[in-house]
N, C-alpha and C positions, 0 to 999 in steps of 0.2 A: 864405635858404630859407623863413623865416617869411613874407616878402613874397610869394614864389612861391605858397605854400599859400593865402594870403589871396586872391591873384588867381584861383587855380583855383577856389576856393569862390565868388567873385563871379561868374565866368563860368558856373559850374554853375547858380547861381541865375537869372542872366539868361536862359540858354537854356531853363531849366525854365519861367520865367514866359512866354517867347515861345510855348512849346509849349502851355501852359495857355490863353493868350489865343487861340491858333489854334483849339484844341479848342472853346472857348466860341463863337467866331465860326461854326464849322461847326454846332454844336448849335443856335445861335439861328436858323439858316436852315432847320432841319427843320420840316416842317409837321405839326401834329397838329390834327385836326378833330374836335370833340365839343361837346356842350352839357351843362350840368348840369341834370339832370331833377329838378324839385322835387316828388317824390312826397309829401313832408311837406305841401306846400300843397294838392296835388290831393286827398289823403286828407282833410285838414281841411275841405275844401269839398264832400266827396262827399255825394250824396243817393242815395235808392234807385233813382232813374232813371239816374244817371251811374255808379254803382258797377260795373255790368257792363262798361262800356268801360274803367274803371280796372283791373279785374281782367284784362282781355285785354292791356292795355299792360304791366302789372306782375304777371304770374301768380306769380312767385316770392315776392311779398310777401304772399300770401294762402294760408293753410293750408286745403286743400280740405275738411277735416272740419268746418269751421265754416260755417253758412249765412250768406246775405247779412244777415239780421237781426242776427247777432252783430257784423258789421263796422259797420253803421249805429249800433248801440247804442254801439260804441266811439267812433265819430266824435262822437257826442252826449254822451259822458261828460265831466263837468266837468273832470277832470284832463287828459284828452286835449285838450280845447279850450284849456286854459291852456297846455299844452305847445305847441300849434300857434300860439297867439297870441304867446307869448314868443319863439318861434323866428322867426316871421315878422317881429316887430319888430326883433330884433337882426340878422337876416339878410334884409332886404328884397331885397337883391341879393347876388350873390357874385362881384363883379368882381375884387377883389383875390385872393380864393381861387382863382378860375378861372385868373388869371394865374400864380399859383404852381404850381398843378397842371399847367398847360400846360408850364411850365419843367421840372417833374419828368418829365413824359411825353417831352419832347424829349431829356432826358439818358438816360432808359431806352431810347429808340429808338437813340440813338447807341452806347451800350455794349452793347445787346442788340438787334441789327437785327431779330430775329424778334418783337419786342414788338409787340402789336396794341393800339391805343388802345381802352380799355374804355368801356362805358356808365358814367357817373358819376351816381349817384342819391343824393339827400338824403332823410332820413327822421327820425322821432323814435323813441325806444326806451325811454321812461320812465326816462331817465337811466341806461341800462345802460353804465356807464363802463368795464366790462371788455371791452366790444366796441364801442368808439367808431367803429372803421373795420373793414370786412370787405372783403378783396381776393380776388377770384377771377380766373380767366383772362379773363373777359369783363365783369366788373362790379366797380366800386368803390362800396361803400355807406357813406355817411357819416351818422352819427347827430348831427344838428346840435344836439340838446338836451344834448349833453355838451361843447359848446364855447361856452357862453353867458357865460363870464367867471368867474373863480375865486370872486368874491364874490356870485354870483347866489343868490337865495333858494332855488332848487331844490337847492342843494348844502349847505344847512345840515346839520350832523351828519356830513358827510364829512371825513376828516382832511385837514389842510392840505397835506401832502406829496403827496396824490393830486390835490386840486382845483386845485393851482397850474398844472396842465396843461390845465385845462378852459377854454381860450381859443382864439379863432379862429386865432391865429398857429401853433397846434400841428397844425392839420388836415393840412397837406401833410407835416409830419414824421411823423405817424402813418400816412399813406398810404405814405410811403417805407419805414417799418418793415415794413408789410405786404408790400411787394414784396421787401424784403431777405430776409424769412423764406421767401419762395417761391424765391429764387435760391440761398440758402445750403444746401449739403448738408454735413451733419456727422453722423457716427454718434452714437448716444445719448451725451449728456454724462455722464461718470463722475466726473471730478475737478473741483476748483475751476478749474484752468487750462483745462479744456474749456469751462466756462461762460464764463470771461473771454474766451477767443478767439472763442467764438460771437458774443458781443455786441460784441467788437472788430471782427469782420467786418461786423456790422450797422452800426456807427458809421462805419467806413471807407466802406461802401457809400453812406451818406448824405453823406459828404464829397464824393463824386463826383456823386450824384444831385441834391442840393439845396445846392450851394455858396453859394447866396444866403442861406442860414440861418447864424446864428452857431453856434459850437461849443456854447455853453450851450444854445441851443434844440435842437440835435441830441440832446444827452444829457439834456434836460429838467432842467437845473440853472438856478438864478439865476446872475448874473454873479459874485456873492460866493461861491457854492458852487464854481463853476468855478475861481475864483482860489485858493480854499483847496486844492483837489486838485492844482493845478499847483504851488503853493508847497510842498506836503507829499508830492509824488510819491515822492521818494527814501525818506522815512520809511515810507510805506505799503508800498513794495516791500520794504524791509528787514524789516518786520514779517512779510510773507507768506513771505519766504525763511527767516528765523530760526525762525519757528514751524512750518516745513515744511508749509505749507498748500497749496502749488501742486498737488501730486500726491495730495492727500488726497481720499478719497471720502466724507468725513463729510457726511451728508445735511443737517446744520445749516448748513453754510458758505454755500449760496446765499442763505438767509434773512439771514445776517449781512452779506454783501458784494455780492450780485447783485440780489436781488428789491427792488421798491419798498419804501422804508422812510424814516422821518423822519431817520435817521442810520445810519451803518455801525457794526457792533458789534465793536469791538476788545477790549471789556471793559477799557478804560483810560479812566477818567472824564474826564481832561483832553482826550482825543482824541474820544471818542464824542459829547460834547456840542457839538463844533464841526464834525465831519465830516458831509458829506451822505451819503445812502444810495447804494447801487448803485456803490460806489467800485471794485469789481472790474471793472465795465464800462469805466471810464475807463482802468484799467491795461491791460486787454485791447486797448483802442483803441490805446494807445501801442505795444504789442507788434506789432500788425498793421501800424501805420504804419512801424515800424522794419523789419519784414520786407519790405514793399513798396519801401522806399527802397533796400534792400541786395540785392534779387533781381529779375531780369528776368522778371516774372511778370505775366500779364494779370489783370484783375479777375475774370473768369470762372474762371480757374484757381485763384486764391486762395480764392474762395468755396467751392471744392471740396476744398481742401487740408486734410490732417489737422492738428489743433491742435498736436500735438507737433512736426511738421515745421516749422510756422510759428514756434513758440517756439525750436526749436533753431537755426533759420537767420535769426533776427531780430537776434541780437547786441544785444538790448534792454538799454539802460542808462538808468536814470532821469536826467532833467535835474537838474543841481545848482542 
């Protein structure tokens, strides 16, 4: 009986791998046609004679209440010039970034046939790291000055747990996040479980849209942090259950377990100093994975499904 069960498991894995490989072959054949428009370079080189053409090409980048003299003064501002120079030096071309963004767009087109390839535009934002990427129906806007490398001089004074993501490898991950937020429908989050499931949906979305990225990159962990949460998954889950946190509406819980932070706040010294932040997202990810493994549900349907329904039908059990 044990041998039969093992054989069944192996066959399931083999057929699953064949299906995944077939999907990836279909996805690779999808055509996406776009260019990366370097607004950051064009703006950095703008003059009073070229500015009108630039405004016509990128009207959404200019607030109409400001006259042309304001924009020319900004171009010539020493800080803006430094931003432009540093960004151009680190991103003279975007070949690898375009390759990864193309793969993301192909996966989006496969799972969401209505997806239309957007304009992809790069800019600088005076290191506005809370808006590194902006995704709309027709435009993806990337602030390249927030991806210059975590040790860049522009980021002095920014906490390490934030600037560890300020590298070029994170660009496609952040774009995928932006699209996930557009496709996920969920009523206003009230409980910790709601928050966990929301970000679990987001991470599962990235599993399918950017499979070429590691799990650590998807959740913005180092490999050491990811290994820690995998090794301690059962203890973290036990803590959430025993403390009756899952269905709590305590407004402090997202800051303890969901929002970016240097560590998660269990208020247990031996755990807090070792744990990475946002650990609730990781557990939510595992719940959503368990739900998708045990239920015949499309990605689109799952993204619209109520968190309680996902949890109740996931039969989630932490890996020992």
